[in-house]
DRENDREN-660264 format. One line per 4 residues: their letters; for each residue x, y, z of C-alpha. Coordinates in nm, 3 decimals. Layout:
REM DRENDREN-660264
a) X Y Z  ...
//
This chain:
REM DRENDREN-660264
mfpl) -1.880 6.439 -4.121  -2.124 6.708 -4.151  -1.984 7.067 -4.131  -2.021 7.219 -3.787
pprv) -1.923 7.527 -3.633  -1.542 7.529 -3.568  -1.532 7.530 -3.202  -1.706 7.236 -2.939
lfga) -2.054 7.343 -2.904  -2.107 7.372 -2.516  -2.493 7.458 -2.407  -2.780 7.271 -2.274
ayyh) -3.150 7.162 -2.347  -3.392 7.465 -2.284  -3.772 7.501 -2.198  -3.893 7.818 -2.133
eyqp) -4.215 7.693 -2.141  -4.159 7.483 -1.791  -4.003 7.800 -1.649  -4.272 7.918 -1.326
yerl) -4.248 8.270 -1.427  -4.086 8.446 -1.693  -3.693 8.465 -1.664  -3.604 8.487 -2.071
kedf) -3.349 8.748 -2.003  -3.261 8.635 -1.671  -3.163 8.285 -1.813  -2.958 8.441 -2.158
dlmt) -2.759 8.685 -1.955  -2.692 8.357 -1.722  -2.567 8.126 -2.044  -2.372 8.414 -2.200
eakf) -2.217 8.449 -1.854  -2.168 8.055 -1.873  -2.019 8.100 -2.260  -2.301 7.885 -2.383
tvir) -2.278 7.856 -2.786  -2.592 7.611 -2.843  -2.907 7.517 -2.711  -3.192 7.237 -2.825
vges) -3.552 7.349 -2.749  -3.930 7.204 -2.861  -3.857 6.826 -2.858  -4.112 6.767 -2.582
vwst) -4.429 6.940 -2.596  -4.621 6.817 -2.891  -4.955 6.917 -2.662  -4.790 7.266 -2.658
wepe) -4.769 7.288 -3.046  -5.069 7.150 -3.114  -5.315 7.175 -2.790  -5.626 7.004 -3.002
ngrf) -5.653 6.813 -3.309  -5.530 7.042 -3.584  -5.505 7.386 -3.351  -5.144 7.534 -3.375
eldw) -5.006 7.772 -3.178  -4.641 7.821 -3.315  -4.534 8.147 -3.208  -4.429 8.096 -2.859
larv) -4.108 7.986 -2.966  -4.006 8.284 -3.164  -3.887 8.489 -2.842  -3.670 8.184 -2.760
ldaa) -3.489 8.160 -3.061  -3.468 8.592 -3.125  -3.303 8.610 -2.781  -3.061 8.280 -2.871
herg) -2.947 8.470 -3.217  -2.909 8.823 -3.033  -2.660 8.640 -2.802  -2.459 8.417 -3.086
iavv) -2.633 8.119 -2.940  -2.741 7.818 -3.199  -3.032 7.622 -3.170  -3.109 7.267 -3.198
lgtp) -3.450 7.241 -3.298  -3.668 6.909 -3.175  -3.962 6.756 -3.317  -4.197 6.651 -3.042
tyav) -4.321 6.322 -3.180  -4.203 6.146 -2.888  -4.463 6.266 -2.678  -4.833 6.199 -2.716
ppwl) -5.060 6.464 -2.687  -5.367 6.348 -2.447  -5.616 6.440 -2.721  -5.434 6.234 -2.963
arqy) -5.444 5.930 -2.766  -5.827 6.006 -2.655  -5.921 5.987 -3.020  -5.686 5.735 -3.139
peiv) -5.644 5.460 -2.866  -5.549 5.231 -3.076  -5.236 5.371 -3.145  -5.112 5.270 -2.800
teqa) -4.787 5.039 -2.796  -4.923 4.697 -2.692  -4.607 4.539 -2.465  -4.739 4.204 -2.524
sgrp) -5.001 4.099 -2.792  -5.361 4.204 -2.675  -5.232 4.404 -2.336  -5.182 4.804 -2.428
mgwg) -4.932 4.982 -2.203  -5.180 5.249 -2.108  -5.077 5.624 -2.104  -4.913 5.898 -1.901
arqe) -4.539 5.808 -1.983  -4.413 5.872 -2.312  -4.339 5.712 -2.637  -4.645 5.498 -2.544
adfs) -4.741 5.497 -2.913  -4.694 5.268 -3.186  -4.484 5.456 -3.433  -4.580 5.283 -3.727
hpaf) -4.957 5.322 -3.691  -5.073 5.558 -3.968  -5.317 5.759 -3.752  -5.032 5.859 -3.558
rfha) -4.787 5.885 -3.893  -5.039 6.113 -3.973  -5.082 6.342 -3.668  -4.675 6.327 -3.630
ervt) -4.614 6.409 -3.985  -4.882 6.734 -3.966  -4.775 6.861 -3.662  -4.354 6.822 -3.763
rail) -4.416 7.062 -4.098  -4.628 7.301 -3.916  -4.333 7.348 -3.687  -4.042 7.321 -3.951
arya) -4.217 7.546 -4.209  -4.260 7.829 -3.902  -3.891 7.809 -3.805  -3.660 7.617 -4.020
ehpa) -3.533 7.972 -4.209  -3.452 8.107 -3.812  -3.110 8.209 -3.861  -3.064 8.088 -3.472
vigf) -3.148 7.682 -3.584  -2.858 7.485 -3.716  -2.982 7.187 -3.695  -3.285 6.964 -3.620
qvdn) -3.342 6.677 -3.378  -3.599 6.400 -3.470  -3.802 6.234 -3.186  -3.618 6.167 -2.915
epgv) -3.439 5.863 -2.827  -3.607 5.626 -3.006  -3.610 5.266 -2.997  -3.724 5.253 -2.609
rlph) -3.992 4.933 -2.641  -4.052 4.598 -2.894  -4.409 4.727 -2.963  -4.644 4.372 -3.008
nhgv) -4.887 4.563 -3.210  -5.103 4.359 -3.451  -5.014 4.551 -3.743  -4.633 4.533 -3.642
fqrf) -4.680 4.157 -3.610  -4.844 4.144 -3.941  -4.555 4.366 -4.112  -4.334 4.093 -3.920
vdhl) -4.468 3.851 -4.112  -4.471 3.987 -4.421  -4.116 4.048 -4.370  -4.048 3.650 -4.323
rqty) -4.243 3.600 -4.617  -4.019 3.827 -4.836  -3.700 3.706 -4.665  -3.746 3.347 -4.666
gdve) -4.042 3.321 -4.990  -4.224 3.001 -4.820  -4.298 2.890 -4.511  -4.099 2.537 -4.552
tlnr) -3.782 2.770 -4.593  -3.843 2.928 -4.307  -3.926 2.564 -4.095  -3.567 2.468 -4.218
ewgl) -3.354 2.795 -4.161  -3.562 2.797 -3.827  -3.540 2.422 -3.703  -3.875 2.436 -3.656
vyws) -3.930 2.092 -3.626  -3.816 2.123 -3.269  -4.106 2.084 -3.047  -4.355 2.024 -3.327
hrls) -4.359 2.420 -3.465  -4.359 2.340 -3.801  -4.577 2.575 -4.045  -4.789 2.468 -4.266
twad) -4.895 2.825 -4.371  -4.752 3.197 -4.262  -5.125 3.215 -4.033  -4.975 2.960 -3.823
lwqp) -4.651 3.151 -3.721  -4.720 3.234 -3.303  -4.698 3.583 -3.159  -4.366 3.660 -2.997
dnnq) -4.502 3.707 -2.655  -4.464 3.341 -2.509  -4.160 3.260 -2.766  -3.870 3.009 -2.700
qpqy) -3.721 2.970 -3.043  -3.404 3.180 -3.091  -3.395 3.218 -3.432  -3.726 3.353 -3.411
dvaw) -3.608 3.630 -3.191  -3.334 3.702 -3.414  -3.553 3.784 -3.687  -3.806 3.968 -3.455
rafq) -3.544 4.174 -3.227  -3.359 4.286 -3.598  -3.710 4.409 -3.730  -3.787 4.624 -3.461
arqt) -3.445 4.755 -3.484  -3.554 4.849 -3.868  -3.864 4.962 -3.760  -3.698 5.248 -3.564
tefv) -3.427 5.303 -3.811  -3.714 5.337 -4.081  -3.913 5.593 -3.827  -3.617 5.814 -3.790
awqa) -3.470 5.807 -4.171  -3.881 5.923 -4.256  -3.890 6.220 -4.012  -3.538 6.278 -4.111
diar) -3.630 6.311 -4.491  -3.908 6.529 -4.391  -3.710 6.752 -4.185  -3.445 6.771 -4.516
eyar) -3.761 6.919 -4.767  -3.733 7.265 -4.493  -3.340 7.254 -4.429  -3.135 7.504 -4.562
pdqf) -2.727 7.315 -4.684  -2.625 7.451 -4.374  -2.835 7.298 -4.104  -2.810 6.935 -3.978
vttc) -3.036 6.639 -3.918  -3.005 6.376 -3.633  -3.160 6.254 -3.322  -2.992 6.163 -2.997
layh) -2.972 5.789 -2.916  -2.983 5.581 -2.566  -2.745 5.338 -2.677  -2.948 5.061 -2.442
haal) -3.266 5.106 -2.605  -3.454 4.726 -2.722  -3.513 4.835 -3.052  -3.191 4.991 -3.198
edde) -2.910 4.913 -3.418  -2.729 5.236 -3.376  -2.503 5.181 -3.691  -2.751 5.126 -3.917
ltda) -3.002 5.403 -3.803  -2.772 5.697 -3.842  -2.716 5.571 -4.211  -2.953 5.795 -4.227
ldvt) -2.833 6.135 -4.063  -2.604 6.366 -4.052  -2.381 6.302 -3.814  -2.484 6.085 -3.449
agnp) -2.625 6.248 -3.137  -2.602 6.062 -2.809  -2.688 6.063 -2.457  -2.386 5.953 -2.233
yydm) -2.456 5.937 -1.854  -2.248 5.829 -1.603  -2.169 5.793 -1.232  -2.009 6.102 -1.033
qdgl) -1.867 6.132 -0.730  -1.658 5.849 -0.617  -1.772 5.652 -0.974  -1.532 5.828 -1.147
alpd) -1.239 5.747 -0.882  -0.909 5.622 -1.032  -0.795 5.343 -0.945  -1.129 5.174 -0.977
ltpe) -1.260 4.944 -0.726  -1.612 4.857 -0.829  -1.659 4.512 -0.984  -1.771 4.449 -1.341
ghgr) -2.115 4.541 -1.434  -2.169 4.771 -1.125  -2.423 5.035 -1.161  -2.753 5.052 -1.352
qwvp) -2.784 4.974 -1.761  -2.784 5.394 -1.859  -2.601 5.537 -1.594  -2.268 5.321 -1.586
tgvw) -2.031 5.321 -1.293  -1.626 5.382 -1.376  -1.415 5.583 -1.609  -1.343 5.303 -1.848
alyq) -1.716 5.308 -1.890  -1.780 5.720 -1.945  -1.499 5.642 -2.214  -1.670 5.334 -2.346
sadr) -1.986 5.563 -2.370  -1.775 5.774 -2.585  -1.645 5.503 -2.823  -1.965 5.387 -2.875
tfss) -2.116 5.667 -2.962  -1.797 5.774 -3.188  -1.863 5.406 -3.337  -2.196 5.448 -3.470
rqep) -2.031 5.639 -3.778  -1.706 5.585 -3.738  -1.660 6.020 -3.722  -1.681 6.293 -3.429
flvt) -2.050 6.306 -3.248  -2.250 6.506 -3.059  -2.325 6.495 -2.717  -2.725 6.597 -2.691
etna) -2.745 6.471 -2.278  -2.545 6.451 -2.019  -2.512 6.521 -1.682  -2.584 6.843 -1.553
qaig) -2.644 6.812 -1.127  -2.781 6.528 -1.057  -2.978 6.215 -1.265  -3.251 5.956 -1.235
gtse) -3.480 5.958 -0.969  -3.593 6.104 -0.667  -3.282 5.860 -0.479  -3.047 5.903 -0.708
nrpa) -2.847 6.271 -0.581  -2.494 6.239 -0.644  -2.393 6.574 -0.844  -2.042 6.594 -0.910
fdgq) -1.719 6.699 -0.706  -1.574 7.043 -0.801  -1.388 6.982 -1.130  -1.565 6.638 -1.239
wrqa) -1.739 6.806 -1.529  -1.475 6.945 -1.656  -1.306 6.619 -1.670  -1.599 6.437 -1.779
awal) -1.656 6.708 -2.082  -1.310 6.707 -2.159  -1.277 6.328 -2.174  -1.642 6.312 -2.439
vsrg) -1.470 6.613 -2.629  -1.084 6.398 -2.656  -1.297 6.062 -2.806  -1.486 6.293 -3.067
armi) -1.724 6.458 -2.899  -1.807 6.805 -3.090  -2.105 6.911 -2.847  -2.165 6.918 -2.522
eywh) -2.510 6.962 -2.410  -2.611 6.941 -2.112  -3.021 6.789 -1.966  -3.111 7.066 -1.867
whtl) -3.128 7.420 -1.810  -3.350 7.441 -1.526  -3.421 7.167 -1.279  -3.823 7.140 -1.283
hfgt) -4.057 7.239 -1.058  -4.330 6.942 -1.169  -4.295 6.578 -1.326  -4.132 6.215 -1.306
etyw) -3.822 6.427 -1.339  -3.830 6.687 -1.103  -3.537 6.570 -0.926  -3.304 6.525 -1.266
ggvl) -3.085 6.820 -1.210  -3.048 7.084 -1.435  -2.769 7.344 -1.446  -2.975 7.596 -1.199
phsg) -3.143 7.440 -0.889  -3.501 7.465 -0.836  -3.458 7.838 -0.688  -3.318 7.893 -1.064
kpgr) -3.022 8.086 -0.871  -2.658 8.017 -1.030  -2.448 7.848 -0.769  -2.184 7.604 -0.764
ihte) -2.264 7.424 -1.121  -2.311 7.717 -1.321  -1.988 7.827 -1.201  -1.814 7.502 -1.260
larl) -1.942 7.504 -1.672  -1.886 7.857 -1.702  -1.497 7.769 -1.624  -1.536 7.498 -1.894
gaef) -1.713 7.716 -2.130  -1.438 7.937 -2.111  -1.208 7.654 -2.196  -1.369 7.602 -2.509
erag) -1.387 7.901 -2.615  -0.981 7.958 -2.578  -0.893 7.587 -2.764  -1.139 7.715 -3.063
slva) -1.107 7.528 -3.338  -0.828 7.278 -3.211  -1.032 7.068 -3.010  -1.363 7.027 -3.230
giep) -1.364 6.701 -3.391  -1.073 6.537 -3.274  -0.985 6.187 -3.449  -0.926 5.988 -3.156
dadi) -0.634 5.733 -3.152  -0.664 5.402 -3.093  -0.391 5.116 -2.972  -0.705 4.804 -2.982
amvy) -1.013 4.773 -3.208  -1.327 4.577 -3.082  -1.573 4.450 -3.252  -1.950 4.489 -3.148
smps) -2.226 4.301 -3.209  -2.609 4.436 -3.141  -2.771 4.104 -3.308  -2.574 3.910 -3.043
kwlm) -2.628 4.123 -2.760  -3.003 4.074 -2.816  -2.965 3.694 -2.834  -2.778 3.686 -2.526
qkyp) -3.041 3.920 -2.315  -3.306 3.618 -2.371  -3.027 3.355 -2.359  -2.759 3.435 -2.175
plak) -2.453 3.247 -2.168  -2.320 3.391 -1.855  -2.463 3.339 -1.488  -2.551 3.626 -1.210
adgs) -2.365 3.536 -0.888  -2.682 3.350 -0.730  -2.704 3.155 -1.064  -2.982 3.318 -1.240
pdpa) -2.938 3.391 -1.621  -2.733 3.734 -1.707  -2.938 3.947 -1.934  -2.633 4.161 -1.949
syhg) -2.443 3.866 -2.048  -2.324 4.048 -2.376  -2.118 4.341 -2.195  -2.046 4.058 -1.961
vfdp) -1.788 3.965 -2.208  -1.695 4.265 -2.396  -1.639 4.462 -2.129  -1.374 4.367 -1.912
lyrg) -1.157 4.299 -2.227  -1.239 4.683 -2.251  -1.199 4.811 -1.942  -0.854 4.590 -1.926
afea) -0.741 4.767 -2.259  -0.850 5.115 -2.060  -0.669 5.022 -1.748  -0.368 4.948 -1.934
grqv) -0.356 5.261 -2.095  -0.428 5.132 -2.451  -0.722 5.373 -2.628  -1.013 5.183 -2.787
rilh) -1.179 5.200 -3.097  -1.523 4.993 -3.117  -1.601 4.859 -3.462  -1.949 4.734 -3.571
arql) -1.930 4.371 -3.742  -2.119 4.545 -4.031  -1.870 4.811 -4.083  -1.600 4.519 -4.101
hdar) -1.792 4.292 -4.400  -2.166 4.317 -4.425  -2.271 3.981 -4.582  -2.609 4.157 -4.673
gere) -2.390 4.378 -4.911  -2.571 4.700 -4.799  -2.242 4.867 -4.666  -1.896 4.836 -4.845
gmap) -1.713 4.696 -4.530  -1.363 4.699 -4.526  -1.107 4.511 -4.672  -0.932 4.258 -4.472
evaa) -0.570 4.382 -4.563  -0.693 4.811 -4.519  -0.857 4.688 -4.198  -0.483 4.497 -4.082
rrhp) -0.320 4.848 -4.171  -0.617 5.053 -4.031  -0.615 4.824 -3.687  -0.376 4.593 -3.631
vlvv) -0.540 4.416 -3.334  -0.930 4.344 -3.325  -1.045 4.214 -3.022  -1.384 3.985 -3.108
paly) -1.572 3.928 -2.799  -1.894 3.738 -2.773  -1.983 3.776 -3.117  -2.216 3.474 -3.152
laed) -2.371 3.526 -3.467  -2.147 3.528 -3.737  -2.194 3.441 -4.100  -1.943 3.254 -4.252
slld) -1.816 3.498 -4.490  -1.725 3.734 -4.151  -1.563 3.454 -3.986  -1.329 3.401 -4.343
wfaa) -1.308 3.786 -4.334  -1.122 3.734 -3.987  -0.883 3.489 -4.139  -0.811 3.646 -4.405
yaea) -0.763 4.006 -4.173  -0.485 3.760 -4.000  -0.348 3.658 -4.337  -0.306 4.008 -4.453
gghp) -0.071 4.118 -4.095  -0.378 4.159 -3.868  -0.409 4.028 -3.514  -0.801 3.905 -3.411
vlgp) -0.858 3.811 -3.052  -1.139 3.560 -3.036  -1.315 3.581 -2.740  -1.563 3.325 -2.556
rtgy) -1.905 3.264 -2.788  -1.752 3.392 -3.065  -1.831 3.234 -3.410  -2.060 2.924 -3.168
adhe) -2.336 3.005 -3.389  -2.424 3.154 -3.765  -2.637 3.439 -3.850  -2.992 3.237 -3.766
arar) -2.848 3.167 -3.400  -2.832 2.790 -3.509  -2.542 2.621 -3.332  -2.261 2.549 -3.590
hesg) -2.170 2.155 -3.644  -1.849 2.180 -3.635  -1.591 2.230 -3.321  -1.490 2.599 -3.240
parl) -1.352 2.818 -3.346  -1.550 2.764 -3.606  -1.398 2.794 -3.957  -1.075 2.919 -3.776
vaaa) -0.939 2.610 -3.592  -0.670 2.537 -3.877  -0.570 2.920 -3.824  -0.588 2.939 -3.473
gvty) -0.394 2.616 -3.432  -0.656 2.497 -3.131  -1.031 2.342 -3.114  -1.272 2.299 -2.859
defs) -1.579 2.170 -2.822  -1.678 2.165 -2.424  -1.708 2.433 -2.235  -1.826 2.556 -1.885
nlse) -1.986 2.830 -1.664  -1.764 2.887 -1.337  -1.962 2.963 -1.013  -1.580 3.046 -0.860
qlpl) -1.309 3.257 -1.008  -1.045 3.038 -1.130  -0.664 3.145 -1.027  -0.392 3.143 -1.278
ravp) -0.074 3.029 -1.363  0.185 3.192 -1.595  0.366 2.981 -1.876  0.751 3.025 -1.884
gspl) 0.876 3.178 -2.180  0.500 3.368 -2.210  0.501 3.707 -2.280  0.176 3.734 -2.053
tfpt) 0.317 3.840 -1.697  0.091 3.867 -1.478  0.069 3.854 -1.089  -0.001 3.556 -0.904
hata) -0.353 3.646 -0.794  -0.467 3.691 -1.168  -0.751 3.512 -1.228  -1.034 3.371 -1.486
trwv) -1.428 3.435 -1.418  -1.746 3.273 -1.521  -1.682 3.118 -1.843  -1.391 2.828 -1.985
dglt) -1.395 2.696 -2.331  -1.167 2.351 -2.306  -0.872 2.487 -2.575  -0.731 2.203 -2.688
vgda) -0.394 2.255 -2.833  -0.311 2.167 -3.197  0.003 2.375 -3.259  -0.116 2.687 -3.100
tvla) 0.133 2.860 -2.804  0.018 2.836 -2.490  0.019 3.193 -2.283  -0.176 3.114 -1.961
eydh) -0.346 2.826 -1.767  -0.582 2.803 -1.527  -0.447 2.619 -1.201  -0.732 2.403 -1.085
phfg) -0.736 2.005 -1.102  -1.030 1.984 -1.318  -0.972 2.315 -1.549  -0.616 2.282 -1.590
rwpa) -0.661 2.069 -1.866  -0.713 2.340 -2.086  -0.501 2.671 -2.192  -0.676 3.013 -2.057
vvth) -0.502 3.167 -2.379  -0.307 3.049 -2.665  -0.187 3.215 -2.951  -0.100 3.091 -3.311
phga) 0.061 3.277 -3.613  -0.144 3.291 -3.936  0.034 3.406 -4.256  0.155 3.773 -4.195
grit) -0.036 3.815 -3.880  -0.132 3.574 -3.610  -0.474 3.492 -3.440  -0.479 3.462 -3.010
cvgt) -0.772 3.246 -2.860  -0.901 3.348 -2.516  -1.094 3.073 -2.353  -1.293 3.279 -2.038
vpgh) -1.387 3.617 -1.920  -1.037 3.747 -1.824  -0.987 3.906 -1.451  -0.869 4.301 -1.427
dlar) -0.485 4.131 -1.392  -0.546 3.939 -1.696  -0.730 4.195 -1.899  -0.482 4.485 -1.825
elaa) -0.168 4.251 -1.952  -0.333 4.113 -2.224  -0.370 4.439 -2.389  -0.044 4.576 -2.261
wlap) 0.107 4.216 -2.489  -0.132 4.290 -2.757  -0.033 4.671 -2.791  0.276 4.689 -2.650
aprs) 0.385 5.060 -2.717  0.072 5.263 -2.671  0.012 5.567 -2.908  -0.006 5.832 -2.679
gwld) 0.336 5.807 -2.560  0.266 5.836 -2.237  0.438 5.615 -2.002  0.449 5.475 -1.621
lpas) 0.155 5.693 -1.562  0.044 5.733 -1.141  -0.275 5.490 -1.096  -0.511 5.833 -1.095
vtat) -0.371 5.946 -1.414  -0.510 5.913 -1.762  -0.362 6.032 -2.105  -0.588 6.028 -2.398
tgts) -0.469 6.173 -2.750  -0.580 6.227 -3.124  -0.569 6.419 -3.429  -0.728 6.757 -3.428
pdgr) -0.878 6.853 -3.826  -0.565 7.048 -3.926  -0.324 6.780 -3.835  -0.189 6.875 -3.475
rvhv) -0.170 6.608 -3.171  -0.389 6.691 -2.864  -0.282 6.539 -2.548  -0.563 6.518 -2.301
vhnw) -0.431 6.432 -1.903  -0.666 6.344 -1.661  -0.648 6.301 -1.264  -0.959 6.095 -1.099
swqp) -0.841 6.173 -0.743  -0.869 6.359 -0.452  -0.483 6.354 -0.434  -0.256 6.570 -0.693
aeaq) -0.075 6.395 -0.903  0.260 6.450 -1.178  0.351 6.278 -1.470  0.616 6.331 -1.724
apvd) 0.554 6.452 -2.078  0.636 6.220 -2.362  0.731 6.479 -2.599  0.738 6.836 -2.610
ltdv) 0.394 7.015 -2.506  0.210 7.341 -2.500  -0.103 7.372 -2.256  -0.379 7.487 -2.456
ldgt) -0.578 7.679 -2.197  -0.270 7.860 -2.086  0.029 7.882 -2.268  0.256 7.710 -2.070
pvpv) 0.515 7.511 -2.245  0.647 7.147 -2.094  0.905 7.002 -2.242  0.986 6.628 -2.302
ggpv) 1.069 6.480 -2.003  0.924 6.773 -1.808  0.636 6.758 -1.509  0.272 6.782 -1.605
slga) 0.115 6.876 -1.273  -0.195 6.765 -1.170  -0.447 6.878 -0.920  -0.734 6.720 -0.762
wdvr) -0.996 6.613 -1.016  -0.768 6.795 -1.257  -0.751 6.789 -1.653  -0.485 6.964 -1.865
vfvt) -0.524 7.012 -2.259  -0.202 6.976 -2.471  -0.095 7.027 -2.799  0.220 6.939 -3.023
r) 0.278 6.918 -3.382
//
């Protein structure tokens, strides 16, 4: 982990150049009142840095950095390469991204450029070097953000496609190998020469799509690494290099991209107001892709950001006020900013930075609310955040870089997610293909763990086992000790060696839980020519060849003697694998005249551990019960919590234990302390078994040794 200041950094993106009148001193006075310790600047205004080709205006930011330094506010300096100036678009129209071959997307938004084009690279490097040479040594600057939310598009430009063909030639050697590996005998797609490869626009071959999406993600990784290397030429040893990630972007493989960075930075946005209420009555998949609904989804966004490098991270953007378009005006209830910020910190955030300081008076994001409203006058949001800033100041180094606890680990697969976007196994309620199918399997299992009071660590498949040899991975016996329960949902693309790793993990004492679609295809997305669960049939004590979508939820029935005890209204949803039991133990069954022939959940001992197969997308009740069985003693120690209360725990860098307890409701609530606690914010001791009282939309932070 790159060294950072010994407290949670707290602030906002600040754009003095967007202000309608001079107010620099007033802004910094208000930031100081709110206990801000960091701002992000400079990343959005290439045309301000370089108004015309080769004419730079760099001095305008000096006043901002000087003012920040005078107030003890640190600065993250951004490079502006994601927002192309009009003169560059006019002089080099060929750099525009083609969203389909030969069809340019046009200008007027952002991130329109093919960032691999030599003309773009020349000008991007020139402006980046000019800015860094001018400001890298400024004492306020603690780090650099290169570009901004990369990977938003899949460029189809001629040069990109030709590099893709070159990549295939280097990977497969000759077209006959590609024909065989991709199965191009199908529909007469066999190539006679590399020139025969078709453009990706209308491609319907899954093997092609797997390679295309992986190539696009690596183009993004290479671009960010290229900029990061430039930044490091100017950076002091105490300055970090990062970029901010939007995890839903199409051309992003976050665990690979962050290898080139010093620290992960992410932009988690979330639904506010009733979207943060518990109990949560919203269905799976509710909300926009980049603004999910539910407390569980807020926690998942933090766990995804932690997963990129398996270490604490920065939040470079999150909700200040209303977020999104003109019809999405739902700023938080009082207390919810504190709740969300402390939730993120409890899962490893070392910086909470809002987008943004001052609500814009023009442009696309006029109604994406900042800390200050359009009037520029401090109001409710500023008051709420000032309270939070004082709390971070009081908590100090204790909560900066918490290592979050995990009762259950879950394996994440970007390649499987990409494939399921184009070839979804699940259907929507109207029967149409669901491009969110990957999360349609992953999220119910995550949410079930969250609602059972179990904490989750997300691990990328590559972090466990990298068949390409680019990362050492984790030995199965080490993983079994660190993460004794490993839920593996929808890992459709899996190398033989990875499936063998899961068997070795169980042999060493681990408990892999295989969800629907896991291991059904190999690394090329070729359906395996063996029964499922592939390579694990003997170890799992079960097999299947048949599967079905579900148009309606299926009721479940308990099996006598099963450790799973769920209410009579528990259901299976969306999918059934036709599990045929060998010597496995059945834990749950479908109550249905046809599907009842197959079990819903089975388990089987293997070596020192066991393998469990879940043949459906579990409904809420089954998912919660499954998590409680997998991890019967939550590491947090908090038991019998009210329905609106959550408890999150982790270890401070100095070894002390931190407990963050929330009440996500209008109604006050009370829990019992599992150990002797001390309130970090007011010093109040709470003995073991003593009451922990929480008001409406409240959060309390405790420490114990």
